[in-house]
mmCIF file of the N, C-alpha and C atoms, coordinates in Angstrom:
data_MODEL
# 
_entry.id   MODEL 
# 
loop_
_atom_site.group_PDB 
_atom_site.id 
_atom_site.type_symbol 
_atom_site.label_atom_id 
_atom_site.label_alt_id 
_atom_site.label_comp_id 
_atom_site.label_asym_id 
_atom_site.label_entity_id 
_atom_site.label_seq_id 
_atom_site.pdbx_PDB_ins_code 
_atom_site.Cartn_x 
_atom_site.Cartn_y 
_atom_site.Cartn_z 
_atom_site.occupancy 
_atom_site.B_iso_or_equiv 
_atom_site.pdbx_formal_charge 
_atom_site.auth_seq_id 
_atom_site.auth_comp_id 
_atom_site.auth_asym_id 
_atom_site.auth_atom_id 
_atom_site.pdbx_PDB_model_num 
ATOM 1   N N  . MET A 1 1  ? 24.296 14.486 -12.185 1.00 0.00 ? 1  MET A N  1 
ATOM 2   C CA . MET A 1 1  ? 25.179 13.078 -12.493 1.00 0.00 ? 1  MET A CA 1 
ATOM 3   C C  . MET A 1 1  ? 24.809 11.464 -12.948 1.00 0.00 ? 1  MET A C  1 
ATOM 4   N N  . VAL A 1 2  ? 23.528 11.650 -11.694 1.00 0.00 ? 2  VAL A N  1 
ATOM 5   C CA . VAL A 1 2  ? 23.356 10.498 -11.561 1.00 0.00 ? 2  VAL A CA 1 
ATOM 6   C C  . VAL A 1 2  ? 22.146 10.589 -13.037 1.00 0.00 ? 2  VAL A C  1 
ATOM 7   N N  . ALA A 1 3  ? 21.408 11.289 -13.287 1.00 0.00 ? 3  ALA A N  1 
ATOM 8   C CA . ALA A 1 3  ? 20.674 11.460 -14.337 1.00 0.00 ? 3  ALA A CA 1 
ATOM 9   C C  . ALA A 1 3  ? 20.787 11.203 -15.488 1.00 0.00 ? 3  ALA A C  1 
ATOM 10  N N  . ILE A 1 4  ? 21.963 12.111 -15.602 1.00 0.00 ? 4  ILE A N  1 
ATOM 11  C CA . ILE A 1 4  ? 22.618 11.850 -17.175 1.00 0.00 ? 4  ILE A CA 1 
ATOM 12  C C  . ILE A 1 4  ? 23.199 10.379 -17.261 1.00 0.00 ? 4  ILE A C  1 
ATOM 13  N N  . ILE A 1 5  ? 23.534 9.753  -16.278 1.00 0.00 ? 5  ILE A N  1 
ATOM 14  C CA . ILE A 1 5  ? 23.976 8.056  -16.213 1.00 0.00 ? 5  ILE A CA 1 
ATOM 15  C C  . ILE A 1 5  ? 22.824 7.483  -16.026 1.00 0.00 ? 5  ILE A C  1 
ATOM 16  N N  . VAL A 1 6  ? 21.399 7.510  -15.822 1.00 0.00 ? 6  VAL A N  1 
ATOM 17  C CA . VAL A 1 6  ? 20.190 6.887  -15.569 1.00 0.00 ? 6  VAL A CA 1 
ATOM 18  C C  . VAL A 1 6  ? 19.951 6.829  -17.402 1.00 0.00 ? 6  VAL A C  1 
ATOM 19  N N  . GLY A 1 7  ? 19.789 8.400  -17.677 1.00 0.00 ? 7  GLY A N  1 
ATOM 20  C CA . GLY A 1 7  ? 19.398 8.709  -19.439 1.00 0.00 ? 7  GLY A CA 1 
ATOM 21  C C  . GLY A 1 7  ? 19.541 7.534  -19.508 1.00 0.00 ? 7  GLY A C  1 
ATOM 22  N N  . LEU A 1 8  ? 20.797 8.027  -19.727 1.00 0.00 ? 8  LEU A N  1 
ATOM 23  C CA . LEU A 1 8  ? 22.153 6.907  -20.777 1.00 0.00 ? 8  LEU A CA 1 
ATOM 24  C C  . LEU A 1 8  ? 22.106 5.510  -20.754 1.00 0.00 ? 8  LEU A C  1 
ATOM 25  N N  . VAL A 1 9  ? 21.271 4.894  -19.334 1.00 0.00 ? 9  VAL A N  1 
ATOM 26  C CA . VAL A 1 9  ? 20.891 3.663  -19.546 1.00 0.00 ? 9  VAL A CA 1 
ATOM 27  C C  . VAL A 1 9  ? 20.052 3.053  -20.159 1.00 0.00 ? 9  VAL A C  1 
ATOM 28  N N  . LEU A 1 10 ? 19.127 4.006  -20.134 1.00 0.00 ? 10 LEU A N  1 
ATOM 29  C CA . LEU A 1 10 ? 17.319 4.046  -20.528 1.00 0.00 ? 10 LEU A CA 1 
ATOM 30  C C  . LEU A 1 10 ? 17.664 4.122  -21.698 1.00 0.00 ? 10 LEU A C  1 
ATOM 31  N N  . ILE A 1 11 ? 18.120 4.991  -22.547 1.00 0.00 ? 11 ILE A N  1 
ATOM 32  C CA . ILE A 1 11 ? 18.269 4.914  -24.186 1.00 0.00 ? 11 ILE A CA 1 
ATOM 33  C C  . ILE A 1 11 ? 19.146 3.869  -24.685 1.00 0.00 ? 11 ILE A C  1 
ATOM 34  N N  . ALA A 1 12 ? 20.117 3.533  -24.080 1.00 0.00 ? 12 ALA A N  1 
ATOM 35  C CA . ALA A 1 12 ? 20.598 2.024  -24.629 1.00 0.00 ? 12 ALA A CA 1 
ATOM 36  C C  . ALA A 1 12 ? 19.866 0.858  -24.163 1.00 0.00 ? 12 ALA A C  1 
ATOM 37  N N  . PHE A 1 13 ? 19.213 1.211  -23.152 1.00 0.00 ? 13 PHE A N  1 
ATOM 38  C CA . PHE A 1 13 ? 18.216 -0.058 -23.485 1.00 0.00 ? 13 PHE A CA 1 
ATOM 39  C C  . PHE A 1 13 ? 16.945 -0.378 -24.178 1.00 0.00 ? 13 PHE A C  1 
ATOM 40  N N  . THR A 1 14 ? 16.493 1.122  -24.514 1.00 0.00 ? 14 THR A N  1 
ATOM 41  C CA . THR A 1 14 ? 15.604 1.361  -25.646 1.00 0.00 ? 14 THR A CA 1 
ATOM 42  C C  . THR A 1 14 ? 16.001 0.461  -26.795 1.00 0.00 ? 14 THR A C  1 
ATOM 43  N N  . VAL A 1 15 ? 17.260 1.324  -27.235 1.00 0.00 ? 15 VAL A N  1 
ATOM 44  C CA . VAL A 1 15 ? 17.915 0.778  -28.440 1.00 0.00 ? 15 VAL A CA 1 
ATOM 45  C C  . VAL A 1 15 ? 17.594 -1.280 -28.357 1.00 0.00 ? 15 VAL A C  1 
ATOM 46  N N  . PHE A 1 16 ? 18.231 -1.273 -27.305 1.00 0.00 ? 16 PHE A N  1 
ATOM 47  C CA . PHE A 1 16 ? 19.024 -2.683 -27.318 1.00 0.00 ? 16 PHE A CA 1 
ATOM 48  C C  . PHE A 1 16 ? 17.629 -3.734 -27.352 1.00 0.00 ? 16 PHE A C  1 
ATOM 49  N N  . ALA A 1 17 ? 16.033 -3.221 -27.076 1.00 0.00 ? 17 ALA A N  1 
ATOM 50  C CA . ALA A 1 17 ? 14.837 -3.693 -26.658 1.00 0.00 ? 17 ALA A CA 1 
ATOM 51  C C  . ALA A 1 17 ? 13.945 -3.806 -28.278 1.00 0.00 ? 17 ALA A C  1 
ATOM 52  N N  . ALA A 1 18 ? 14.916 -2.378 -29.065 1.00 0.00 ? 18 ALA A N  1 
ATOM 53  C CA . ALA A 1 18 ? 13.971 -2.187 -30.172 1.00 0.00 ? 18 ALA A CA 1 
ATOM 54  C C  . ALA A 1 18 ? 14.626 -3.285 -31.457 1.00 0.00 ? 18 ALA A C  1 
ATOM 55  N N  . LEU A 1 19 ? 16.337 -3.675 -31.035 1.00 0.00 ? 19 LEU A N  1 
ATOM 56  C CA . LEU A 1 19 ? 16.909 -4.423 -32.031 1.00 0.00 ? 19 LEU A CA 1 
ATOM 57  C C  . LEU A 1 19 ? 16.114 -5.485 -32.354 1.00 0.00 ? 19 LEU A C  1 
ATOM 58  N N  . PRO A 1 20 ? 16.590 -6.195 -33.689 1.00 0.00 ? 20 PRO A N  1 
ATOM 59  C CA . PRO A 1 20 ? 16.119 -7.638 -33.883 1.00 0.00 ? 20 PRO A CA 1 
ATOM 60  C C  . PRO A 1 20 ? 16.414 -8.382 -32.552 1.00 0.00 ? 20 PRO A C  1 
ATOM 61  N N  . GLY A 1 21 ? 18.092 -8.666 -32.933 1.00 0.00 ? 21 GLY A N  1 
ATOM 62  C CA . GLY A 1 21 ? 19.421 -9.594 -32.052 1.00 0.00 ? 21 GLY A CA 1 
ATOM 63  C C  . GLY A 1 21 ? 19.115 -8.956 -30.441 1.00 0.00 ? 21 GLY A C  1 
ATOM 64  N N  . GLY A 1 22 ? 17.761 -7.911 -30.109 1.00 0.00 ? 22 GLY A N  1 
ATOM 65  C CA . GLY A 1 22 ? 18.194 -7.650 -28.688 1.00 0.00 ? 22 GLY A CA 1 
ATOM 66  C C  . GLY A 1 22 ? 16.623 -8.279 -28.130 1.00 0.00 ? 22 GLY A C  1 
ATOM 67  N N  . LEU A 1 23 ? 15.929 -7.785 -27.610 1.00 0.00 ? 23 LEU A N  1 
ATOM 68  C CA . LEU A 1 23 ? 14.674 -8.279 -27.148 1.00 0.00 ? 23 LEU A CA 1 
ATOM 69  C C  . LEU A 1 23 ? 13.544 -8.541 -28.947 1.00 0.00 ? 23 LEU A C  1 
ATOM 70  N N  . SER A 1 24 ? 13.688 -7.521 -29.736 1.00 0.00 ? 24 SER A N  1 
ATOM 71  C CA . SER A 1 24 ? 12.696 -7.770 -30.857 1.00 0.00 ? 24 SER A CA 1 
ATOM 72  C C  . SER A 1 24 ? 11.807 -7.122 -30.047 1.00 0.00 ? 24 SER A C  1 
ATOM 73  N N  . TRP A 1 25 ? 11.509 -5.814 -29.526 1.00 0.00 ? 25 TRP A N  1 
ATOM 74  C CA . TRP A 1 25 ? 10.604 -5.084 -29.399 1.00 0.00 ? 25 TRP A CA 1 
ATOM 75  C C  . TRP A 1 25 ? 9.732  -4.297 -30.583 1.00 0.00 ? 25 TRP A C  1 
ATOM 76  N N  . GLY A 1 26 ? 10.865 -4.321 -31.453 1.00 0.00 ? 26 GLY A N  1 
ATOM 77  C CA . GLY A 1 26 ? 9.908  -3.196 -32.521 1.00 0.00 ? 26 GLY A CA 1 
ATOM 78  C C  . GLY A 1 26 ? 8.731  -2.959 -33.297 1.00 0.00 ? 26 GLY A C  1 
ATOM 79  N N  . ALA A 1 27 ? 8.293  -4.367 -33.391 1.00 0.00 ? 27 ALA A N  1 
ATOM 80  C CA . ALA A 1 27 ? 6.717  -4.253 -33.549 1.00 0.00 ? 27 ALA A CA 1 
ATOM 81  C C  . ALA A 1 27 ? 6.014  -3.448 -32.543 1.00 0.00 ? 27 ALA A C  1 
ATOM 82  N N  . GLU A 1 28 ? 6.413  -4.145 -31.067 1.00 0.00 ? 28 GLU A N  1 
ATOM 83  C CA . GLU A 1 28 ? 5.123  -3.306 -30.366 1.00 0.00 ? 28 GLU A CA 1 
ATOM 84  C C  . GLU A 1 28 ? 5.455  -2.397 -30.119 1.00 0.00 ? 28 GLU A C  1 
ATOM 85  N N  . ILE A 1 29 ? 6.960  -1.769 -29.872 1.00 0.00 ? 29 ILE A N  1 
ATOM 86  C CA . ILE A 1 29 ? 7.381  -0.206 -30.043 1.00 0.00 ? 29 ILE A CA 1 
ATOM 87  C C  . ILE A 1 29 ? 6.212  0.914  -30.935 1.00 0.00 ? 29 ILE A C  1 
ATOM 88  N N  . ILE A 1 30 ? 6.463  0.029  -32.187 1.00 0.00 ? 30 ILE A N  1 
ATOM 89  C CA . ILE A 1 30 ? 5.422  1.183  -33.476 1.00 0.00 ? 30 ILE A CA 1 
ATOM 90  C C  . ILE A 1 30 ? 4.300  0.875  -33.267 1.00 0.00 ? 30 ILE A C  1 
ATOM 91  N N  . SER A 1 31 ? 3.774  -0.094 -32.528 1.00 0.00 ? 31 SER A N  1 
ATOM 92  C CA . SER A 1 31 ? 1.761  -0.575 -32.537 1.00 0.00 ? 31 SER A CA 1 
ATOM 93  C C  . SER A 1 31 ? 1.513  0.669  -31.149 1.00 0.00 ? 31 SER A C  1 
ATOM 94  N N  . PHE A 1 32 ? 2.602  0.335  -30.091 1.00 0.00 ? 32 PHE A N  1 
ATOM 95  C CA . PHE A 1 32 ? 2.302  1.579  -28.814 1.00 0.00 ? 32 PHE A CA 1 
ATOM 96  C C  . PHE A 1 32 ? 2.213  2.932  -29.289 1.00 0.00 ? 32 PHE A C  1 
ATOM 97  N N  . LEU A 1 33 ? 3.503  3.353  -30.117 1.00 0.00 ? 33 LEU A N  1 
ATOM 98  C CA . LEU A 1 33 ? 3.208  4.818  -30.736 1.00 0.00 ? 33 LEU A CA 1 
ATOM 99  C C  . LEU A 1 33 ? 2.131  4.935  -31.063 1.00 0.00 ? 33 LEU A C  1 
ATOM 100 N N  . LYS A 1 34 ? 1.748  4.611  -32.660 1.00 0.00 ? 34 LYS A N  1 
ATOM 101 C CA . LYS A 1 34 ? 0.775  4.440  -33.280 1.00 0.00 ? 34 LYS A CA 1 
ATOM 102 C C  . LYS A 1 34 ? -0.783 4.647  -32.019 1.00 0.00 ? 34 LYS A C  1 
ATOM 103 N N  . GLY A 1 35 ? -0.391 3.706  -31.640 1.00 0.00 ? 35 GLY A N  1 
ATOM 104 C CA . GLY A 1 35 ? -1.812 4.034  -30.136 1.00 0.00 ? 35 GLY A CA 1 
ATOM 105 C C  . GLY A 1 35 ? -1.570 5.617  -29.611 1.00 0.00 ? 35 GLY A C  1 
ATOM 106 N N  . ALA A 1 36 ? -0.661 5.557  -29.254 1.00 0.00 ? 36 ALA A N  1 
ATOM 107 C CA . ALA A 1 36 ? -0.169 6.464  -28.317 1.00 0.00 ? 36 ALA A CA 1 
ATOM 108 C C  . ALA A 1 36 ? -0.416 7.996  -29.214 1.00 0.00 ? 36 ALA A C  1 
ATOM 109 N N  . SER A 1 37 ? -0.165 8.327  -30.082 1.00 0.00 ? 37 SER A N  1 
ATOM 110 C CA . SER A 1 37 ? 0.128  9.568  -31.304 1.00 0.00 ? 37 SER A CA 1 
ATOM 111 C C  . SER A 1 37 ? -1.082 10.591 -31.028 1.00 0.00 ? 37 SER A C  1 
ATOM 112 N N  . PRO A 1 38 ? -2.340 9.655  -31.122 1.00 0.00 ? 38 PRO A N  1 
ATOM 113 C CA . PRO A 1 38 ? -3.653 10.070 -31.131 1.00 0.00 ? 38 PRO A CA 1 
ATOM 114 C C  . PRO A 1 38 ? -3.840 11.295 -29.944 1.00 0.00 ? 38 PRO A C  1 
ATOM 115 N N  . VAL A 1 39 ? -3.937 9.994  -28.930 1.00 0.00 ? 39 VAL A N  1 
ATOM 116 C CA . VAL A 1 39 ? -4.422 10.571 -27.560 1.00 0.00 ? 39 VAL A CA 1 
ATOM 117 C C  . VAL A 1 39 ? -2.718 11.921 -26.630 1.00 0.00 ? 39 VAL A C  1 
ATOM 118 N N  . VAL A 1 40 ? -1.886 11.670 -27.591 1.00 0.00 ? 40 VAL A N  1 
ATOM 119 C CA . VAL A 1 40 ? -0.671 12.776 -26.915 1.00 0.00 ? 40 VAL A CA 1 
ATOM 120 C C  . VAL A 1 40 ? -0.268 14.004 -27.495 1.00 0.00 ? 40 VAL A C  1 
ATOM 121 N N  . ALA A 1 41 ? -1.818 14.174 -29.062 1.00 0.00 ? 41 ALA A N  1 
ATOM 122 C CA . ALA A 1 41 ? -1.511 15.154 -30.037 1.00 0.00 ? 41 ALA A CA 1 
ATOM 123 C C  . ALA A 1 41 ? -2.920 15.638 -28.935 1.00 0.00 ? 41 ALA A C  1 
ATOM 124 N N  . ALA A 1 42 ? -4.036 14.974 -28.883 1.00 0.00 ? 42 ALA A N  1 
ATOM 125 C CA . ALA A 1 42 ? -5.034 15.769 -28.113 1.00 0.00 ? 42 ALA A CA 1 
ATOM 126 C C  . ALA A 1 42 ? -4.544 16.205 -26.872 1.00 0.00 ? 42 ALA A C  1 
ATOM 127 N N  . PHE A 1 43 ? -4.124 16.118 -25.765 1.00 0.00 ? 43 PHE A N  1 
ATOM 128 C CA . PHE A 1 43 ? -3.010 16.214 -24.904 1.00 0.00 ? 43 PHE A CA 1 
ATOM 129 C C  . PHE A 1 43 ? -2.329 17.633 -25.210 1.00 0.00 ? 43 PHE A C  1 
ATOM 130 N N  . VAL A 1 44 ? -1.480 17.751 -26.046 1.00 0.00 ? 44 VAL A N  1 
ATOM 131 C CA . VAL A 1 44 ? -1.065 19.253 -26.960 1.00 0.00 ? 44 VAL A CA 1 
ATOM 132 C C  . VAL A 1 44 ? -1.385 19.905 -27.620 1.00 0.00 ? 44 VAL A C  1 
ATOM 133 N N  . GLY A 1 45 ? -3.325 19.597 -28.461 1.00 0.00 ? 45 GLY A N  1 
ATOM 134 C CA . GLY A 1 45 ? -3.895 20.574 -28.257 1.00 0.00 ? 45 GLY A CA 1 
ATOM 135 C C  . GLY A 1 45 ? -4.780 21.039 -26.871 1.00 0.00 ? 45 GLY A C  1 
ATOM 136 N N  . LEU A 1 46 ? -5.161 20.428 -26.171 1.00 0.00 ? 46 LEU A N  1 
ATOM 137 C CA . LEU A 1 46 ? -5.622 20.990 -25.111 1.00 0.00 ? 46 LEU A CA 1 
ATOM 138 C C  . LEU A 1 46 ? -4.508 22.068 -24.739 1.00 0.00 ? 46 LEU A C  1 
ATOM 139 N N  . ILE A 1 47 ? -3.403 22.098 -24.080 1.00 0.00 ? 47 ILE A N  1 
ATOM 140 C CA . ILE A 1 47 ? -2.503 22.515 -23.759 1.00 0.00 ? 47 ILE A CA 1 
ATOM 141 C C  . ILE A 1 47 ? -2.392 23.739 -24.472 1.00 0.00 ? 47 ILE A C  1 
ATOM 142 N N  . SER A 1 48 ? -2.099 23.736 -25.562 1.00 0.00 ? 48 SER A N  1 
ATOM 143 C CA . SER A 1 48 ? -2.080 24.531 -26.268 1.00 0.00 ? 48 SER A CA 1 
ATOM 144 C C  . SER A 1 48 ? -2.971 25.797 -26.541 1.00 0.00 ? 48 SER A C  1 
ATOM 145 N N  . VAL A 1 49 ? -4.110 25.394 -26.604 1.00 0.00 ? 49 VAL A N  1 
ATOM 146 C CA . VAL A 1 49 ? -5.007 26.228 -25.991 1.00 0.00 ? 49 VAL A CA 1 
ATOM 147 C C  . VAL A 1 49 ? -5.739 26.532 -24.374 1.00 0.00 ? 49 VAL A C  1 
ATOM 148 N N  . PHE A 1 50 ? -5.221 25.886 -23.769 1.00 0.00 ? 50 PHE A N  1 
ATOM 149 C CA . PHE A 1 50 ? -5.051 26.809 -22.387 1.00 0.00 ? 50 PHE A CA 1 
ATOM 150 C C  . PHE A 1 50 ? -3.988 27.755 -22.939 1.00 0.00 ? 50 PHE A C  1 
ATOM 151 N N  . ILE A 1 51 ? -2.723 27.069 -22.765 1.00 0.00 ? 51 ILE A N  1 
ATOM 152 C CA . ILE A 1 51 ? -1.994 28.591 -23.211 1.00 0.00 ? 51 ILE A CA 1 
ATOM 153 C C  . ILE A 1 51 ? -2.127 29.733 -23.739 1.00 0.00 ? 51 ILE A C  1 
ATOM 154 N N  . GLY A 1 52 ? -3.087 29.441 -25.152 1.00 0.00 ? 52 GLY A N  1 
ATOM 155 C CA . GLY A 1 52 ? -3.416 30.847 -25.821 1.00 0.00 ? 52 GLY A CA 1 
ATOM 156 C C  . GLY A 1 52 ? -4.215 31.674 -25.198 1.00 0.00 ? 52 GLY A C  1 
ATOM 157 N N  . ILE A 1 53 ? -5.503 30.565 -24.493 1.00 0.00 ? 53 ILE A N  1 
ATOM 158 C CA . ILE A 1 53 ? -6.240 31.739 -23.699 1.00 0.00 ? 53 ILE A CA 1 
ATOM 159 C C  . ILE A 1 53 ? -5.882 32.091 -22.713 1.00 0.00 ? 53 ILE A C  1 
ATOM 160 N N  . ALA A 1 54 ? -4.377 32.189 -22.042 1.00 0.00 ? 54 ALA A N  1 
ATOM 161 C CA . ALA A 1 54 ? -4.014 32.729 -20.563 1.00 0.00 ? 54 ALA A CA 1 
ATOM 162 C C  . ALA A 1 54 ? -3.031 33.879 -21.790 1.00 0.00 ? 54 ALA A C  1 
ATOM 163 N N  . ASP A 1 55 ? -2.220 33.749 -22.803 1.00 0.00 ? 55 ASP A N  1 
ATOM 164 C CA . ASP A 1 55 ? -2.369 34.918 -23.121 1.00 0.00 ? 55 ASP A CA 1 
ATOM 165 C C  . ASP A 1 55 ? -3.075 35.983 -23.958 1.00 0.00 ? 55 ASP A C  1 
ATOM 166 N N  . LEU A 1 56 ? -4.202 35.532 -24.285 1.00 0.00 ? 56 LEU A N  1 
ATOM 167 C CA . LEU A 1 56 ? -4.898 36.885 -24.402 1.00 0.00 ? 56 LEU A CA 1 
ATOM 168 C C  . LEU A 1 56 ? -5.166 37.104 -23.401 1.00 0.00 ? 56 LEU A C  1 
ATOM 169 N N  . LYS A 1 57 ? -5.187 36.735 -22.203 1.00 0.00 ? 57 LYS A N  1 
ATOM 170 C CA . LYS A 1 57 ? -6.014 37.255 -20.630 1.00 0.00 ? 57 LYS A CA 1 
ATOM 171 C C  . LYS A 1 57 ? -5.012 38.292 -20.430 1.00 0.00 ? 57 LYS A C  1 
ATOM 172 N N  . ASP A 1 58 ? -3.405 37.681 -20.455 1.00 0.00 ? 58 ASP A N  1 
ATOM 173 C CA . ASP A 1 58 ? -2.344 38.114 -19.973 1.00 0.00 ? 58 ASP A CA 1 
ATOM 174 C C  . ASP A 1 58 ? -2.759 39.861 -20.743 1.00 0.00 ? 58 ASP A C  1 
ATOM 175 N N  . LYS A 1 59 ? -2.661 38.830 -21.969 1.00 0.00 ? 59 LYS A N  1 
ATOM 176 C CA . LYS A 1 59 ? -2.665 41.197 -23.113 1.00 0.00 ? 59 LYS A CA 1 
ATOM 177 C C  . LYS A 1 59 ? -3.642 41.698 -22.929 1.00 0.00 ? 59 LYS A C  1 
ATOM 178 N N  . ASN A 1 60 ? -4.356 41.100 -22.311 1.00 0.00 ? 60 ASN A N  1 
ATOM 179 C CA . ASN A 1 60 ? -5.450 41.981 -22.323 1.00 0.00 ? 60 ASN A CA 1 
ATOM 180 C C  . ASN A 1 60 ? -5.225 42.882 -20.339 1.00 0.00 ? 60 ASN A C  1 
ATOM 181 N N  . GLU A 1 61 ? -5.321 41.619 -20.057 1.00 0.00 ? 61 GLU A N  1 
ATOM 182 C CA . GLU A 1 61 ? -4.696 42.639 -18.840 1.00 0.00 ? 61 GLU A CA 1 
ATOM 183 C C  . GLU A 1 61 ? -3.073 43.866 -18.616 1.00 0.00 ? 61 GLU A C  1 
ATOM 184 N N  . ALA A 1 62 ? -2.820 43.409 -19.545 1.00 0.00 ? 62 ALA A N  1 
ATOM 185 C CA . ALA A 1 62 ? -1.660 44.317 -19.806 1.00 0.00 ? 62 ALA A CA 1 
ATOM 186 C C  . ALA A 1 62 ? -1.413 45.927 -20.642 1.00 0.00 ? 62 ALA A C  1 
ATOM 187 N N  . LYS A 1 63 ? -2.816 45.705 -20.946 1.00 0.00 ? 63 LYS A N  1 
ATOM 188 C CA . LYS A 1 63 ? -3.387 46.680 -22.042 1.00 0.00 ? 63 LYS A CA 1 
ATOM 189 C C  . LYS A 1 63 ? -4.198 47.510 -20.760 1.00 0.00 ? 63 LYS A C  1 
ATOM 190 N N  . LYS A 1 64 ? -4.792 47.198 -20.551 1.00 0.00 ? 64 LYS A N  1 
ATOM 191 C CA . LYS A 1 64 ? -5.791 47.475 -19.353 1.00 0.00 ? 64 LYS A CA 1 
ATOM 192 C C  . LYS A 1 64 ? -4.473 48.239 -18.011 1.00 0.00 ? 64 LYS A C  1 
ATOM 193 N N  . GLU A 1 65 ? -4.030 47.570 -17.574 1.00 0.00 ? 65 GLU A N  1 
ATOM 194 C CA . GLU A 1 65 ? -3.113 48.492 -17.077 1.00 0.00 ? 65 GLU A CA 1 
ATOM 195 C C  . GLU A 1 65 ? -1.828 49.624 -16.765 1.00 0.00 ? 65 GLU A C  1 
ATOM 196 N N  . GLU A 1 66 ? -1.508 49.730 -18.814 1.00 0.00 ? 66 GLU A N  1 
ATOM 197 C CA . GLU A 1 66 ? -1.135 50.379 -19.740 1.00 0.00 ? 66 GLU A CA 1 
ATOM 198 C C  . GLU A 1 66 ? -1.778 52.136 -20.073 1.00 0.00 ? 66 GLU A C  1 
ATOM 199 N N  . GLU A 1 67 ? -3.564 51.203 -20.101 1.00 0.00 ? 67 GLU A N  1 
ATOM 200 C CA . GLU A 1 67 ? -4.127 52.404 -20.293 1.00 0.00 ? 67 GLU A CA 1 
ATOM 201 C C  . GLU A 1 67 ? -5.073 53.238 -18.801 1.00 0.00 ? 67 GLU A C  1 
ATOM 202 N N  . ALA A 1 68 ? -4.570 52.686 -17.676 1.00 0.00 ? 68 ALA A N  1 
ATOM 203 C CA . ALA A 1 68 ? -4.740 52.911 -16.621 1.00 0.00 ? 68 ALA A CA 1 
ATOM 204 C C  . ALA A 1 68 ? -3.605 53.738 -15.855 1.00 0.00 ? 68 ALA A C  1 
ATOM 205 N N  . SER A 1 69 ? -1.832 53.454 -16.354 1.00 0.00 ? 69 SER A N  1 
ATOM 206 C CA . SER A 1 69 ? -1.229 54.131 -16.115 1.00 0.00 ? 69 SER A CA 1 
ATOM 207 C C  . SER A 1 69 ? -0.864 55.163 -17.113 1.00 0.00 ? 69 SER A C  1 
ATOM 208 N N  . SER A 1 70 ? -1.319 55.312 -18.087 1.00 0.00 ? 70 SER A N  1 
ATOM 209 C CA . SER A 1 70 ? -1.075 56.458 -19.408 1.00 0.00 ? 70 SER A CA 1 
ATOM 210 C C  . SER A 1 70 ? -2.404 57.731 -18.462 1.00 0.00 ? 70 SER A C  1 
ATOM 211 N N  . ALA A 1 71 ? -3.835 57.187 -17.867 1.00 0.00 ? 71 ALA A N  1 
ATOM 212 C CA . ALA A 1 71 ? -4.536 58.074 -17.716 1.00 0.00 ? 71 ALA A CA 1 
ATOM 213 C C  . ALA A 1 71 ? -4.282 59.227 -16.712 1.00 0.00 ? 71 ALA A C  1 
ATOM 214 N N  . LYS A 1 72 ? -3.574 57.996 -15.855 1.00 0.00 ? 72 LYS A N  1 
ATOM 215 C CA . LYS A 1 72 ? -2.933 58.966 -14.854 1.00 0.00 ? 72 LYS A CA 1 
ATOM 216 C C  . LYS A 1 72 ? -1.984 59.513 -14.383 1.00 0.00 ? 72 LYS A C  1 
ATOM 217 N N  . GLU A 1 73 ? -1.274 59.633 -15.819 1.00 0.00 ? 73 GLU A N  1 
ATOM 218 C CA . GLU A 1 73 ? -0.216 60.585 -16.481 1.00 0.00 ? 73 GLU A CA 1 
ATOM 219 C C  . GLU A 1 73 ? -1.188 61.629 -17.026 1.00 0.00 ? 73 GLU A C  1 
# 
C-alpha cells in the first residue's frame, strides 16, 4: 500500500514539474530523455543479446538431455 501511495505521489510530482505552470522542467525533461535514450537502447540491446545466448545454451542442453534419455530407453 505504501508503494502505491509513493508511486502516485512521484507521478503527480512528475506531471507538476513538467507542466508550464508548475516547475516548467519540460524542456529539461525532453533534453534528458534525448540524451538517455541511446544509453538505454545500448543496455537493452546488451541484455537482449545475453538473454538470446542463454536461451540458445538452454535449448542445446535440453536437446542433449532429451537425446540422453531416449538413448537409455
